[in-house]
C-alpha positions in Angstrom: 109.1 28.3 142.9 113.1 28.7 142.3 114.1 28.2 138.9 116.3 25.7 137.5 119.5 27.8 137.3 119.3 27.7 141.3 118.7 24.0 141.5 121.7 23.3 139.3 123.8 25.8 141.8 122.2 24.1 144.9 123.9 20.7 142.9 127.3 22.1 142.2 127.4 23.3 146.0 126.6 20.0 147.2 128.9 18.1 144.8 131.7 20.3 146.5 130.7 20.2 149.6 130.8 16.2 149.5 134.3 16.0 147.6 133.5 15.2 144.6 135.2 15.8 141.4 131.7 15.6 139.2 128.1 16.6 139.8 126.0 13.5 139.2 122.5 12.8 139.1 122.0 12.4 142.3 122.8 15.7 143.2 120.8 17.3 140.6 118.0 15.7 141.6 118.5 17.0 145.5 119.0 20.3 144.0 115.5 20.1 141.7 113.7 18.5 145.2 115.6 21.6 147.4 113.9 24.4 144.4 110.8 22.8 145.5 110.8 22.1 149.0 109.5 24.3 152.1 111.3 23.9 155.2 112.8 20.9 153.8 109.8 19.0 152.7 109.0 18.4 149.3 105.5 17.1 148.8 104.5 15.6 145.8 101.3 14.5 145.2 101.0 11.8 148.2 104.4 11.4 148.6 106.4 13.5 151.1 110.1 14.0 151.0 112.2 15.3 153.7 115.7 16.4 152.6 117.4 15.9 155.8 117.1 11.9 155.1 119.5 12.5 152.4 121.8 14.4 155.0 121.1 18.1 152.8 120.9 21.3 154.7 118.3 23.2 153.2 119.2 26.4 154.7 122.8 26.4 153.3 123.2 29.0 150.5 125.0 28.0 147.5 128.8 29.1 147.2 129.8 30.2 143.9 133.7 30.3 144.8 135.9 27.7 145.5 137.2 24.6 143.2 135.1 24.0 139.7 133.2 20.8 139.1 132.0 19.6 135.9 128.9 17.8 134.8 128.7 14.0 134.9 127.8 12.8 131.5 124.3 11.4 133.0 123.6 15.0 134.8 124.0 16.5 131.1 121.5 13.9 129.8 119.5 15.3 132.1 119.9 18.5 131.3 119.3 17.6 127.5 116.2 15.9 128.2 114.7 18.5 130.1 115.4 20.7 127.2 113.3 18.4 124.8 110.2 18.3 127.4 110.4 21.7 127.8 110.2 22.4 123.8 107.2 19.8 123.9 105.9 22.4 126.5 106.8 25.6 124.3 108.3 26.7 127.7 111.7 27.9 128.8 113.7 25.6 130.8 111.9 25.6 134.5 112.8 23.1 137.5 109.8 20.7 136.5 110.9 19.8 133.6 114.2 19.0 135.3 112.3 16.8 137.7 110.3 15.2 134.8 113.7 14.3 132.9 114.1 12.0 136.1 111.0 10.4 135.5 112.1 7.1 133.9 115.7 6.9 135.9 116.3 3.6 137.3 119.0 4.1 139.4 121.1 6.1 142.3 118.9 8.4 144.4 115.8 7.9 142.1 115.8 4.1 142.3 116.0 4.9 145.7 112.8 6.8 145.9 111.1 4.9 144.2 111.7 1.7 146.1 111.0 3.5 149.6 108.1 5.6 148.3 106.3 3.2 145.7 107.1 5.8 142.9 106.2 4.8 139.5 107.5 7.1 136.1 103.6 7.8 135.5 102.7 8.7 138.8 106.2 11.1 139.4 105.0 13.1 136.1 101.9 13.6 137.1 102.9 14.8 140.6 105.4 17.4 138.7 102.6 18.4 136.3 100.7 19.6 139.3 104.0 21.7 140.8 104.1 23.4 137.3 102.4 26.9 137.4 100.2 27.9 134.1 102.5 29.8 131.9 102.0 31.8 128.6 103.6 30.6 125.8 107.2 31.2 126.6 108.7 30.0 123.4 110.6 32.9 122.3 113.8 30.9 121.3 116.4 32.8 119.1 116.5 30.5 115.7 120.5 30.6 114.3 119.8 33.0 111.9 116.7 35.3 112.8 118.4 36.8 116.0 119.9 40.8 115.0 122.7 40.7 117.4 126.0 38.9 117.2 126.6 38.5 120.6 124.2 36.0 122.7 123.8 35.5 126.3 124.3 31.8 127.2 120.7 31.2 127.9 119.9 32.7 124.4 122.7 30.7 123.3 121.4 27.3 124.9 117.6 28.3 123.3 119.1 28.5 119.8 120.6 25.3 120.3 117.8 23.5 122.0 120.2 22.6 124.3 119.8 23.4 128.2 121.6 26.3 129.6 124.0 24.0 131.7 125.1 21.8 128.5 126.4 25.0 126.9 128.1 26.2 129.9 130.0 22.8 130.1 130.9 23.2 126.0 132.2 27.3 127.0 134.4 25.1 130.0 135.9 22.1 128.1 137.0 24.9 125.4 134.5 23.5 122.9 133.2 27.1 122.7 135.0 29.9 122.9 133.1 32.9 125.3 133.8 36.7 126.2 133.2 37.9 129.2 132.4 41.8 129.5 134.6 44.0 130.8 134.6 44.2 134.7 131.5 41.9 135.0 131.2 38.3 135.4 128.9 38.2 132.9 129.8 35.8 129.1 128.3 36.4 125.9 129.1 33.8 122.8 129.8 35.1 119.2 126.9 33.7 116.8 130.0 32.9 114.3 131.2 30.2 117.1 128.0 28.8 118.0 127.3 28.3 114.2 130.8 26.2 114.2 129.3 23.9 116.7 127.1 22.4 114.0 128.3 20.1 111.7 127.0 17.9 108.2 125.2 15.0 109.1 126.4 12.3 106.6 124.2 10.2 105.0 125.5 7.0 106.5 125.0 8.2 109.8 
């Protein structure tokens, strides 16, 4: 099974192909379904979903170049809910956590799937649970004060904050969170002090 990062990359590529300025929840859902598909077919419980019905060329390989697209607020919300689900599962975020985050959605492609396939929120979550392979406890998230190094990878920084890595990357792209690129490489690192500056005290009236 491909990981959540692959699903997100496919969603971005699909949004670019469709000429969108933002990745919507529809593209993210299709990216997740693509990640668990076999020959363009997704088998979830009793439901068979053909990606070609939604205009998806399942043989396409995501392109990392081209114009940049942002994540819509709806996508960020799905990422954050998936992070909460993964935390309750004591696991790193996987594609099934993203799929589970769609269970309560009643708009766009998810609404269409529910109507055309008779999918319920309970049935969807049950089918996703059967997809997930058994895993050992993966909760090795660094705390904001417990790591021994000052530079974090995006994945480490996201786990430290308890958000999805794509949410953290959105912070970097928007300039909300400074990041540094390793010389001559694509990999980026986030300084722990910069990460901690994202946190602000909660006022009593809030």
